[in-house]
Legacy VTK file of the C-alpha trace (Angstrom):
# vtk DataFile Version 3.0
C-alpha trace
ASCII
DATASET POLYDATA
POINTS 76 float
0.430 -8.962 -15.021
-0.813 -5.228 -15.048
-0.979 -3.544 -11.493
-2.303 -0.347 -10.013
-1.536 1.621 -7.059
-4.276 1.441 -4.508
-4.350 5.369 -3.064
-6.125 3.882 0.194
-3.342 1.219 1.160
-0.456 2.523 -0.592
0.274 -0.676 -2.327
0.289 -2.194 -6.053
-2.243 -4.945 -6.590
-3.136 -6.691 -9.838
-6.018 -4.561 -12.000
-8.379 -7.667 -11.229
-8.177 -6.741 -7.612
-8.984 -3.177 -8.025
-11.845 -0.641 -8.825
-11.703 2.777 -10.183
-13.265 5.384 -8.153
-14.191 8.919 -8.753
-12.868 11.328 -6.328
-12.981 15.211 -5.831
-9.596 15.264 -7.644
-10.409 12.608 -10.527
-10.465 8.894 -11.133
-8.300 6.839 -8.701
-7.693 3.075 -8.043
-8.548 1.306 -4.829
-8.376 -2.506 -3.874
-11.312 -4.471 -3.351
-10.146 -5.481 0.080
-9.708 -1.835 1.323
-13.347 -1.054 -0.079
-14.611 -4.109 1.867
-12.707 -3.180 4.926
-14.540 0.123 5.205
-17.935 -1.614 4.981
-17.007 -3.507 8.342
-17.248 -2.265 11.880
-14.741 0.146 13.322
-12.481 -2.518 14.998
-12.277 -4.342 11.933
-11.341 -1.158 10.052
-8.722 -0.119 12.499
-7.171 -3.455 12.477
-6.870 -3.317 8.701
-5.282 0.171 8.962
-2.855 -0.893 11.621
-1.909 -3.832 9.526
-1.172 -1.710 6.264
0.801 0.664 8.189
2.854 -1.876 9.737
3.471 -3.425 6.360
4.422 0.224 4.885
6.843 0.854 7.851
8.356 -2.358 7.332
9.085 -1.822 3.738
10.133 1.674 4.283
12.781 0.320 6.707
13.910 -2.437 4.650
14.405 0.059 1.605
16.416 2.219 4.052
18.657 -0.345 5.159
19.402 -1.417 1.589
20.208 2.056 0.700
22.405 2.523 3.769
24.056 -0.699 3.006
24.894 0.236 -0.717
26.089 3.599 0.401
28.629 1.862 2.902
30.180 -0.351 0.269
33.526 0.757 -1.252
35.003 -0.334 -4.454
37.220 -3.339 -4.350
LINES 1 77
76 0 1 2 3 4 5 6 7 8 9 10 11 12 13 14 15 16 17 18 19 20 21 22 23 24 25 26 27 28 29 30 31 32 33 34 35 36 37 38 39 40 41 42 43 44 45 46 47 48 49 50 51 52 53 54 55 56 57 58 59 60 61 62 63 64 65 66 67 68 69 70 71 72 73 74 75
């Protein structure tokens, strides 16, 4: 399955869930979910943004814990 990075929500999605948009800096991939979220009202957009932020923070903390734990392990 081929994926692309969504510049809006910061995640990889299957290409089938993405659209390529032209921006000032060139073509970029964006997920359909984030495109649809921008068409909704402010409360819905804010909720979507907060959810994406929470997911990204959780992933970052998980990666940091894994990296920290790997550095603390000493060879046997």
